[in-house]
VODRENMI-656722 format. One line per 8 residues: number of its first residue (from 1); their letters; for each residue x, y, z of C-alpha. Coordinates in steps of 0.02 Angstrom, whole numbers, m for minus. Layout:
! residues N
NUM) A) X/Y/Z  ... $
END
This chain:
! residues 73
1) IDVMVVGG) 4669/m2262/518  4554/m2166/635  4534/m1977/633  4432/m1877/757  4390/m1697/713  4321/m1573/839  4258/m1412/763  4144/m1326/642 $
9) ISFGEVVD) 4157/m1439/490  4038/m1571/426  4072/m1756/412  4053/m1747/223  4179/m1605/209  4308/m1703/310  4281/m1860/207  4304/m1759/47 $
17) LLSSAEDQ) 4463/m1679/112  4537/m1846/162  4493/m1942/4  4660/m1908/m81  4752/m1963/77  4654/m2127/73  4705/m2152/m107  4888/m2118/m70 $
25) LAREINVV) 4889/m2230/83  4781/m2364/2  4690/m2374/168  4521/m2322/231  4516/m2175/350  4378/m2189/481  4315/m2016/527  4219/m1954/678 $
33) VYPAAEFK) 4168/m1770/683  4104/m1681/837  4054/m1498/852  4146/m1426/1004  3989/m1420/1113  3947/m1602/1077  4128/m1654/1112  4124/m1562/1279 $
41) QKVKSGHH) 3960/m1649/1324  4032/m1819/1281  4186/m1784/1389  4074/m1729/1532  3963/m1883/1519  4113/m2003/1510  4072/m2064/1334  4171/m2225/1308 $
49) FVKNVLAG) 4248/m2183/1138  4296/m2005/1185  4366/m2063/1351  4476/m2192/1263  4537/m2062/1138  4582/m1941/1276  4676/m2076/1372  4769/m2146/1222 $
57) EKIFLIGG) 4912/m2091/1113  4867/m1953/991  4945/m1877/837  4880/m1701/810  4856/m1650/629  4800/m1475/677  4809/m1402/851  4886/m1489/999 $
65) DSELSRLV) 4872/m1535/1181  4837/m1356/1238  4686/m1339/1123  4622/m1509/1175  4644/m1465/1359  4541/m1308/1336  4401/m1410/1257  4403/m1537/1398 $
73) E) 4393/m1408/1538 $
END
């Protein structure tokens, strides 16, 4: 399972928060964390991974398309 987080939280904090979900799912959760400014830069530069995420199907855990659209602008 892949999870991308955009915001003001550290990678370690996200990993800690998701550890119980990994245990319950009995699957590894792969996490990528970007501060908003870095995410915007990666969108602007056409970063391959970010571009694929934006083009693909998404399940929002927090937020939604409107928040993502504001970040991408």
